[in-house]
matplotlib code that plots the C-alpha trace (Angstrom):
import matplotlib.pyplot as plt

x = [1.7, 1.7, -1.3, -2.6, -2.5, -0.3, 3.1, 3.6, 6.5, 8.3, 11.9, 14.7, 17.8, 18.4, 20.4, 22.0, 22.6, 24.6, 22.7, 25.3, 24.5, 20.7, 20.4, 22.7, 20.6, 17.3, 18.8, 19.7, 16.2, 14.3, 11.6, 12.1, 10.5, 7.7, 9.0, 7.5, 8.4, 6.5, 3.7, 2.9, 4.2, 6.1, 8.9, 12.3, 14.4, 17.4, 15.8, 13.6, 11.8, 11.5, 10.9, 7.6, 6.2, 3.7, 1.5, 1.5, -1.6, -3.2, -2.1, -0.7, -4.3, -4.2, -1.8, -3.9, -7.4, -7.1, -10.1, -12.0, -10.1, -11.1, -12.2, -12.6, -13.5, -16.6, -17.7, -20.6, -22.3, -22.0, -22.0, -19.2, -15.9, -12.9, -9.3, -7.8, -4.3, -1.6, -0.5, 2.9, 5.5, 6.0, 8.3, 7.1, 10.1, 9.7, 6.1, 5.6, 5.1, 1.5, 0.4, 2.0, -0.1, -3.1, -2.1, -2.5, -6.2, -6.7, -5.0, -7.6, -10.6, -9.7, -8.3, -10.6, -10.9, -9.0, -8.2, -6.7, -4.8, -3.3, -1.9, -0.5, 1.2, 2.7, 4.2, 7.2, 6.4, 9.4, 8.7, 11.0, 11.1, 10.5, 9.7, 8.1, 5.2, 4.9, 2.5, 3.7, 2.5, 5.9, 8.4, 11.3, 11.4, 14.3, 14.5, 16.4, 19.1, 20.6, 23.7, 22.0, 19.1, 18.6, 16.7, 14.1, 12.7, 9.0, 8.5, 10.3, 9.9, 11.6, 14.5, 15.0, 14.9, 17.5, 19.8, 19.4, 20.3, 23.4, 22.5, 25.0, 23.9, 23.3, 23.9, 23.2, 20.2, 16.9, 14.1, 10.7, 7.8, 4.6, 5.5, 4.9, 1.2, -0.7, -2.5, -6.0, -5.6, -4.4, -7.5, -9.6, -12.3, -12.7, -12.9, -15.5, -17.8, -17.3, -18.3, -21.2, -22.6, -21.8, -24.8, -26.2, -25.1, -21.5, -22.3, -24.6, -21.7, -19.4, -22.1, -22.2, -18.7, -18.3, -18.9, -19.8, -17.2, -15.8, -12.1, -11.5, -12.4, -10.4, -7.2, -7.6, -5.5, -8.3, -11.5, -12.2, -15.9, -16.6, -19.4, -19.5, -19.8, -19.8, -18.0, -19.1, -17.5, -19.6, -18.5, -16.2, -16.4, -15.7, -16.9, -15.2, -16.6, -14.9, -14.9, -15.0, -14.0, -17.0, -17.5, -20.2, -19.9, -21.6, -25.4, -25.5, -23.8, -27.0, -29.3, -31.2, -33.4, -36.3, -34.2, -34.7, -31.6, -31.2, -28.8, -29.9, -28.9, -25.2, -24.8, -26.0, -23.4, -20.7, -21.8, -21.7, -18.2, -16.9, -19.0, -17.6, -14.0, -13.9, -16.7, -17.8, -14.3, -13.1, -16.0, -15.2, -11.4, -10.2, -8.8, -10.1, -9.9, -7.5, -3.7, -3.4, -1.8, -3.8, -4.4, -8.1, -7.3, -4.4, -6.4, -9.9, -10.9, -12.3, -9.7, -11.9, -9.6, -10.9, -9.0, -10.8, -14.1, -13.3, -12.4, -16.0, -17.6]
y = [11.6, 10.6, 10.6, 11.8, 15.6, 16.0, 16.0, 12.3, 10.9, 14.2, 13.0, 15.2, 13.6, 10.1, 7.3, 4.0, 0.7, -2.2, -5.6, -7.2, -4.7, -5.2, -7.7, -5.6, -2.5, -4.2, -5.7, -2.2, -0.8, -0.1, -1.1, -4.5, -4.1, -6.1, -7.8, -10.1, -13.7, -16.9, -15.0, -12.7, -9.8, -10.9, -9.5, -9.7, -12.7, -12.5, -13.4, -11.5, -12.6, -9.6, -11.9, -13.2, -9.9, -9.5, -12.2, -11.2, -12.4, -10.5, -7.4, -4.3, -3.0, -5.5, -3.2, 0.0, -1.5, -4.7, -7.1, -6.5, -3.2, -1.2, 2.2, 3.7, 2.8, 4.1, 4.3, 1.9, 4.1, 7.5, 6.2, 8.7, 8.0, 7.5, 8.1, 5.2, 3.9, 5.5, 3.6, 1.9, 2.9, 0.4, 0.0, -1.9, -2.9, -4.5, -3.4, -4.4, -1.6, -2.5, -2.4, 1.1, 2.0, 0.7, 3.0, 6.0, 5.2, 4.1, 7.3, 9.3, 7.2, 7.2, 10.7, 11.8, 8.5, 8.9, 5.3, 4.9, 8.1, 7.2, 4.0, 5.7, 8.4, 5.9, 3.9, 4.2, 2.5, 1.3, -0.2, -2.4, -3.6, -1.7, 2.0, 2.1, -0.1, 1.8, 4.3, 7.4, 6.7, 5.6, 7.1, 5.3, 3.1, 0.6, 0.4, -2.7, -1.7, -5.2, -4.4, -2.6, -0.4, 3.2, 4.6, 7.2, 9.3, 10.1, 12.1, 14.2, 11.3, 9.0, 11.4, 11.8, 8.0, 7.5, 10.0, 8.4, 5.0, 6.6, 5.6, 6.9, 9.6, 8.8, 11.1, 8.8, 8.7, 8.2, 5.7, 7.2, 6.3, 4.8, 4.6, 0.8, 0.8, -1.9, -0.9, -2.0, 0.4, 3.2, 3.0, 3.6, 5.6, 3.1, 0.2, 2.1, 2.4, -1.3, -2.5, -0.1, -1.5, -5.2, -7.4, -9.4, -12.6, -11.8, -11.8, -14.8, -16.8, -16.0, -16.9, -20.4, -20.9, -18.5, -19.8, -16.4, -16.9, -13.4, -14.5, -12.1, -9.2, -10.3, -10.7, -7.5, -4.5, -2.2, -3.9, -1.9, -2.6, -3.3, -3.7, -2.3, -4.3, -3.2, -5.4, -5.0, -7.4, -8.5, -6.6, -4.2, -0.5, 0.2, -1.2, -1.2, -0.2, -2.5, -2.5, -6.0, -6.8, -7.5, -8.3, -7.2, -10.7, -12.1, -12.4, -10.9, -7.7, -6.2, -7.5, -4.8, -4.7, -7.1, -9.6, -8.2, -8.9, -6.4, -8.5, -12.1, -13.1, -14.0, -12.6, -9.2, -9.3, -10.1, -7.2, -4.9, -6.0, -5.3, -2.1, -0.6, -1.4, -0.5, 2.0, 3.8, 4.2, 5.6, 8.1, 9.1, 9.2, 8.9, 5.3, 1.8, 0.2, -2.3, -2.4, -5.5, -7.7, -10.8, -11.9, -12.4, -14.8, -16.7, -17.3, -17.9, -21.5, -21.9, -19.8, -17.0, -14.7, -11.1, -10.1, -12.6, -11.4, -7.8, -9.0, -10.3, -7.0]
z = [-53.7, -57.3, -59.5, -62.8, -63.2, -60.1, -61.8, -61.5, -63.5, -64.0, -64.2, -62.7, -61.2, -62.6, -60.9, -61.8, -60.1, -61.6, -61.5, -59.3, -56.5, -56.6, -53.8, -51.5, -52.3, -51.5, -48.3, -47.0, -47.4, -44.2, -43.4, -45.1, -48.5, -50.0, -53.2, -55.9, -55.2, -55.8, -57.5, -54.6, -52.6, -49.5, -47.3, -48.9, -47.8, -50.0, -53.3, -55.8, -59.0, -61.4, -64.4, -62.9, -61.5, -64.4, -63.1, -59.4, -57.6, -56.2, -58.1, -56.4, -55.7, -52.8, -50.9, -51.2, -51.5, -49.5, -49.3, -46.0, -45.6, -42.5, -43.8, -40.4, -36.7, -35.0, -31.4, -30.8, -28.3, -29.9, -33.5, -34.3, -36.1, -33.9, -34.9, -36.8, -36.1, -38.3, -41.4, -41.1, -43.7, -46.4, -49.4, -52.5, -54.7, -58.1, -58.9, -62.6, -65.1, -65.9, -62.3, -62.0, -65.1, -63.1, -60.2, -62.5, -62.7, -59.1, -57.8, -59.9, -58.9, -55.2, -55.1, -52.3, -50.4, -47.0, -46.4, -49.9, -49.6, -46.2, -47.6, -50.7, -48.6, -46.3, -49.2, -51.5, -54.8, -56.8, -60.2, -62.2, -65.8, -69.1, -68.5, -71.9, -70.6, -67.3, -65.9, -64.0, -60.5, -59.1, -56.7, -58.4, -61.4, -62.1, -65.9, -67.0, -69.6, -69.7, -67.6, -64.8, -63.9, -64.9, -61.9, -62.7, -59.9, -60.3, -57.1, -54.5, -52.1, -54.6, -55.2, -51.5, -51.1, -53.9, -52.3, -48.9, -50.4, -52.1, -55.6, -58.2, -60.6, -64.3, -67.2, -70.3, -72.5, -70.7, -71.5, -72.2, -70.0, -71.3, -75.0, -75.4, -74.9, -76.8, -79.9, -78.7, -75.8, -77.9, -80.1, -77.0, -78.8, -81.5, -79.0, -76.9, -79.9, -80.9, -77.4, -77.2, -80.5, -79.9, -80.6, -77.7, -79.4, -78.5, -74.8, -75.0, -76.7, -73.8, -71.3, -72.6, -71.4, -68.5, -64.9, -63.5, -60.8, -60.7, -60.7, -63.7, -61.4, -58.4, -60.3, -62.4, -61.2, -62.3, -60.9, -57.8, -57.0, -53.3, -50.8, -47.3, -44.1, -40.4, -38.0, -34.4, -31.9, -28.9, -25.8, -27.8, -27.6, -31.3, -34.6, -38.0, -41.3, -43.9, -47.7, -49.2, -52.7, -55.0, -58.7, -61.1, -62.6, -59.5, -59.4, -55.8, -57.0, -58.4, -55.7, -53.8, -50.7, -51.2, -53.0, -56.6, -58.8, -61.6, -63.6, -63.1, -66.6, -66.9, -70.4, -69.1, -66.4, -68.9, -71.1, -68.1, -67.2, -70.8, -71.1, -67.9, -68.7, -72.4, -72.9, -69.7, -68.4, -71.6, -71.6, -68.0, -68.0, -71.6, -71.4, -70.7, -67.3, -68.6, -68.8, -71.0, -68.2, -69.3, -65.7, -66.4, -69.2, -67.5, -64.3, -65.8, -65.1, -68.6, -70.4, -71.8, -73.7, -73.4, -76.5, -78.6, -77.2, -78.0, -81.5, -82.0, -80.9]

ax = plt.figure().add_subplot(projection="3d")
ax.plot(x, y, z, "-o")
ax.set_aspect("equal")
plt.show()
């Protein structure tokens, strides 16, 4: 499987596909691939929208960390884990470069989480767009050169898939991966210090507009907070331990037994959201938990622009 520090994105054999052959290529993939269309991933039905894949909702994390995801099954009587069904094979075609960059981090954060790993290993991730903006956690990447696609293989699984699909080999100049990162993400250390030292007035100003709805977290490819819920059907022999999406922007997120809420004040929750993404994540992994996709801004009901907020820090 791909992931940081595991040889992800080491390019060996390179392939090529003319644009006029794209639909025929996708049509021949088995199982039927999930592709971006109408703003979400859905089974391929003869059309694909690679131009609109940057604003996919939900982002690709939905595939590997779905809301209400069954982590494991357990026997109600013995309270022991029982074997979960095998993951079905899936092919994701047209994952946008920034979501693949997000997968670089998710693969690291969830490296030892079995339910995440099972889904990743059962999947073939095929990116599409500008390789300069992409991360390395792909099996294949279709780099658009105007006339067609230079197909980069980022894993042995990807190379085998390309050969199986009889893609032609390519011997021209290769695009570089991940060279088009935005400046504010490149200056991660400087940004971390700015956010750490930002006066409380910055967060209080945002709180006067923010609704505290948590949409910014749900649409973000790198918000991965969750809560745990056991589902035990009446009369059934097994229960399910599920992980449900959550957001530190919600008041209930910091509530503990007894009803005490540690971050009741909205400005404190806003500060925590920015601090985690742009300060703590950089300290822990060397880069922010942000890929610059702008979903949090585009889908915010009151149009809070995180870049403007960072500029005030």
